[in-house]
C-alpha positions in Angstrom: -0.2 0.0 -0.2 1.0 3.5 -0.7 0.0 6.7 0.6 0.3 10.1 -0.9 3.6 10.9 0.9 5.3 7.7 -0.5 7.1 7.5 -3.9 5.7 4.9 -6.4 6.6 1.2 -5.8 6.7 -1.7 -8.0 4.1 -4.5 -6.7 5.8 -7.8 -6.1 3.5 -10.5 -8.2 5.4 -13.7 -7.0 8.7 -15.2 -6.9 9.8 -16.6 -10.2 12.6 -18.7 -9.2 15.3 -19.5 -6.2 18.8 -20.0 -6.9 20.6 -22.7 -4.6 24.1 -23.3 -4.3 24.9 -26.9 -4.4 28.5 -28.6 -4.7 27.8 -31.0 -7.7 25.2 -30.1 -10.5 24.4 -33.9 -11.5 24.5 -34.8 -7.5 21.7 -32.2 -7.0 19.6 -33.3 -9.9 19.9 -37.4 -8.7 19.2 -35.8 -4.9 15.9 -33.9 -6.0 14.9 -36.2 -8.4 14.3 -39.0 -5.9 11.7 -37.2 -4.4 10.5 -34.6 -6.7 9.2 -34.6 -10.5 10.4 -31.9 -12.3 11.9 -31.0 -15.7 15.4 -30.1 -16.5 15.4 -27.1 -19.0 19.1 -26.4 -19.2 22.0 -27.9 -17.6 25.8 -27.6 -17.7 28.9 -28.1 -15.3 28.2 -25.0 -13.3 24.2 -25.0 -13.1 20.9 -26.4 -13.9 17.5 -25.0 -14.1 14.5 -27.4 -13.1 10.8 -26.1 -13.7 7.8 -26.8 -11.7 5.2 -25.4 -14.4 6.0 -22.0 -14.6 8.4 -21.7 -11.9 12.1 -22.9 -11.3 14.9 -23.4 -9.1 18.5 -22.8 -10.3 21.3 -25.2 -9.3 24.5 -23.0 -9.2 27.7 -24.8 -8.4 29.3 -23.4 -5.0 31.7 -25.9 -3.1 32.0 -23.7 -0.3 28.5 -23.9 1.0 27.8 -23.1 4.8 24.5 -24.9 6.1 21.3 -22.6 6.4 19.9 -22.4 10.1 16.9 -20.6 9.8 17.1 -19.2 6.1 14.7 -21.7 4.2 12.4 -21.9 1.1 9.6 -23.6 0.7 8.3 -26.2 -2.2 4.5 -27.0 -2.3 3.9 -30.6 -3.5 0.7 -32.7 -4.1 1.6 -35.3 -1.5 3.6 -34.3 1.2 3.4 -37.8 3.2 4.8 -39.4 0.0 7.9 -36.9 0.3 8.2 -37.5 3.9 8.4 -41.1 3.4 10.7 -41.0 0.3 13.1 -38.9 2.3 13.0 -41.4 5.4 14.1 -44.0 2.8 16.6 -42.1 1.4 18.1 -41.8 5.0 17.5 -37.9 5.2 17.6 -36.4 8.6 14.0 -34.6 8.8 14.4 -31.6 11.2 12.2 -31.1 14.2 9.5 -28.8 14.5 5.9 -28.5 13.0 6.7 -28.5 9.5 8.7 -31.2 7.1 12.2 -29.6 6.9 15.5 -30.9 5.9 18.9 -29.9 4.9 19.9 -31.0 1.3 23.4 -32.4 1.1 25.0 -28.8 0.6 23.2 -27.5 3.6 20.2 -25.9 1.7 17.3 -25.7 4.3 14.1 -26.9 2.5 10.5 -26.9 3.6 8.0 -29.1 2.2 4.1 -28.0 2.3 1.0 -29.5 0.9 -0.3 -27.2 -2.1 -3.9 -27.4 -1.2 -3.2 -26.1 2.2 -1.9 -22.9 1.6 -2.9 -19.6 0.0 -0.1 -19.9 -3.0 -2.5 -20.6 -6.0 -1.2 -21.9 -9.5 -3.5 -20.8 -12.3 -5.8 -23.3 -13.4 -4.5 -23.4 -16.8 -0.7 -24.1 -15.0 -2.3 -27.0 -13.1 -3.9 -28.5 -16.1 -0.5 -28.4 -18.0 1.1 -30.0 -15.1 -1.5 -32.8 -14.9 -2.6 -31.5 -11.5 -6.3 -30.3 -12.0 -7.5 -32.7 -9.4 -6.0 -30.4 -6.8 -8.4 -28.1 -4.9 -7.7 -25.8 -2.1 -8.8 -26.9 1.5 -11.6 -24.7 3.2 -8.9 -23.2 5.3 -6.8 -22.2 2.5 -10.0 -20.7 0.9 -11.1 -18.7 4.1 -7.4 -17.1 4.3 -7.9 -16.3 0.5 -11.3 -14.9 1.1 -10.1 -12.6 4.2 -7.8 -10.9 1.3 -10.6 -11.0 -1.3 -8.2 -13.3 -3.5 -10.7 -16.2 -3.6 -12.6 -17.6 -6.4 -15.8 -15.3 -7.0 -13.8 -12.2 -5.7 -13.5 -10.7 -9.3 -11.2 -13.4 -10.4 -13.8 -15.8 -12.0 -15.5 -18.6 -10.5 -12.8 -21.4 -11.3 -12.7 -23.8 -8.5 -9.1 -23.9 -7.6 
């Protein structure tokens, strides 16, 4: 929000991508590929771009990573419990607390969340293109969106989320 005394500002629309530092590009693709489906759009020895529909993660090589403590990023998935089971089978240590957090082999802290339970919303045509048309927001997520006038029927069309 701006008032008359503030200078104009751009409006943040969303996060296009996150860049993660990893020690080895091929190992990062193999690690994340064990529990997530993604498309590799571009790859070389120093970076790779993995896409989840219209968003991506940029793996960039840095052998001198220090583990994150509080800094993290979240990935919304269709089946959080499947990710939990797969990470446990992989021997990944899950961090304590209310969320499904873990450190990847390079110390990047990752939080896994369920898409249907959160406000973040993919456009219907993007979900369709990803084969995820069956996903619908929970009533709690819709209530949070309604509180911000961002739920279906608030001028955004009546498509089911």
